[in-house]
C-alpha positions in Angstrom: 140.3 -22.7 38.6 138.3 -22.1 41.8 138.8 -25.8 42.7 142.6 -25.4 42.3 142.6 -22.4 44.7 140.2 -24.1 47.1 142.5 -27.2 47.3 145.5 -25.0 47.9 143.7 -23.5 50.8 142.8 -26.9 52.2 146.5 -27.9 52.5 148.1 -24.5 53.2 147.1 -22.6 56.3 149.3 -19.6 56.6 150.4 -17.0 54.2 152.2 -13.8 55.0 150.7 -12.0 52.0 148.1 -12.7 49.4 150.8 -12.4 46.7 152.7 -15.3 48.3 149.6 -17.5 48.2 149.0 -16.6 44.5 152.6 -17.5 43.7 152.4 -20.7 45.7 149.3 -21.8 43.6 151.1 -21.0 40.4 154.3 -22.8 41.4 152.6 -25.9 42.6 150.4 -26.4 39.5 153.0 -26.7 36.8 150.9 -29.3 34.9 148.3 -26.7 34.0 148.7 -23.2 32.6 147.9 -20.7 35.4 148.4 -17.0 35.4 148.5 -14.5 38.2 145.2 -13.0 37.0 143.5 -16.5 36.9 144.4 -17.1 40.5 143.4 -13.5 41.6 140.0 -13.9 39.8 139.4 -17.2 41.6 140.2 -15.7 45.0 137.7 -12.9 44.3 135.1 -15.5 43.5 135.8 -17.4 46.7 135.4 -14.1 48.5 132.1 -13.5 46.8 130.9 -17.0 47.7 131.9 -16.1 51.3 134.5 -19.0 51.5 137.3 -16.7 52.6 138.1 -13.2 53.7 141.4 -11.4 53.1 142.5 -9.2 55.9 146.1 -8.0 56.1 145.4 -5.9 59.1 144.8 -8.7 61.6 148.1 -10.5 61.4 151.1 -10.8 59.3 150.7 -14.6 59.2 147.0 -15.2 58.7 145.7 -12.8 56.0 143.3 -15.4 54.5 140.5 -16.3 56.9 138.2 -19.3 56.1 134.5 -18.8 56.5 131.6 -21.2 57.1 130.9 -21.7 53.4 134.5 -22.9 53.0 134.0 -25.7 55.6 130.7 -26.6 54.1 132.3 -26.9 50.6 135.1 -29.0 52.2 132.4 -31.3 53.7 130.6 -31.6 50.3 133.8 -32.2 48.4 134.6 -28.9 46.8 133.5 -25.7 45.2 131.5 -27.3 42.4 129.5 -29.5 44.8 128.8 -26.5 47.0 127.6 -24.5 44.0 125.4 -27.4 42.8 123.8 -27.6 46.2 123.1 -23.9 46.3 121.6 -23.9 42.8 119.3 -26.8 43.7 118.0 -24.9 46.7 117.4 -21.7 44.7 
């Protein structure tokens, strides 16, 4: 599920609210069964991996901020590749 959320973040850059992003992920992935809680849990994991930050106080348009790990995962091909690299280092 983290890969689905990650890919949604790759192609969508602005969300007025985190709820709008979650609904967008659900709406654009009709081929797999996704719940609100699944997406919310994946967002929390991406926050823990330091891929993103969620800050509604900065701007009404950019509440999801991408971090360095997000761009590293993008370069490596996704969340799973990033996790594999981190596990190999540890």
